[in-house]
N, C-alpha and C positions, 0 to 999 in steps of 0.2 A: 665851386667845388674844385679840388686839385686832383688831377688823374696822374699818378706817378707811374712811370714806365709804361707809357699808353702803347708802345709798339706799333703795330699796323692799325690799331683802333677797333679791333675785333669786338671789345667789350663796350664800346661806346654806344652801340645799339641798344643797350639797356638803360641808357639815360633819356628819360622822357621829359618833355617840356621845354618849350622855348623860354621860359622864364629862368631856367637853370643856366647859369654862366659856368663854363668849363674851361679850366686851364689845364691843358694836356701836355705833360713834358715826358721826354725820352732823351737819352745820351745819342741816340742814333739818328742822323739826319735822314737816312733812307727809310726807316720805318716811319718816321714823322710825315715824310713825304706821302707815304701810302695812306696814313690815317687822314692826312688833309685831303686826299683824292676822294675818300669815302665820306667825309663830314666836313664839307666846305659850308659851314653854317656860320651866321653872325655872332651866336653865342658860344663858339668853340675857339680857343685860342691855343695854338701850338708852339711850344718853347723848345729849342734844343738846350738842354742843361742837364747837369750831373745831379742826380737826386741826393747825392751825399753832400753837396755843396750848394743849397738852395739860396736864392737870392731874395726871397719874399719875406715881408715883415710878419711879425708875431700877429696872429689871429686875422690873417689875410682871407682865409677860407673857413666856411662853415663845415666842411666834410672832405676828408683825404681818402682816396682810394689807391691802394698799392697792391694789386691784384698780381700774384705770381712773380713778384720782384725780389723777395728775400733771397732766393738761390743765386741771383746774379749780383746783388749788391753787398753781399757779405762774404764773397770768395776772396781768398788771400791774394 
């Protein structure tokens, strides 16, 4: 699962199961640090990256979540 714009990780609590592999991305290193502090789990990976310039190969993820990101990704 790719979680775009994870921020402080507030929504990660809704992801259940140790068998779910989560790649959480955000442009802000400060936000990622907060998310890492809350969810230091082996199945969670945190990456600082711009969601408008992804490096992942096609079909890398079964699911993508981009909750509350449109307002910041589509600004001029």
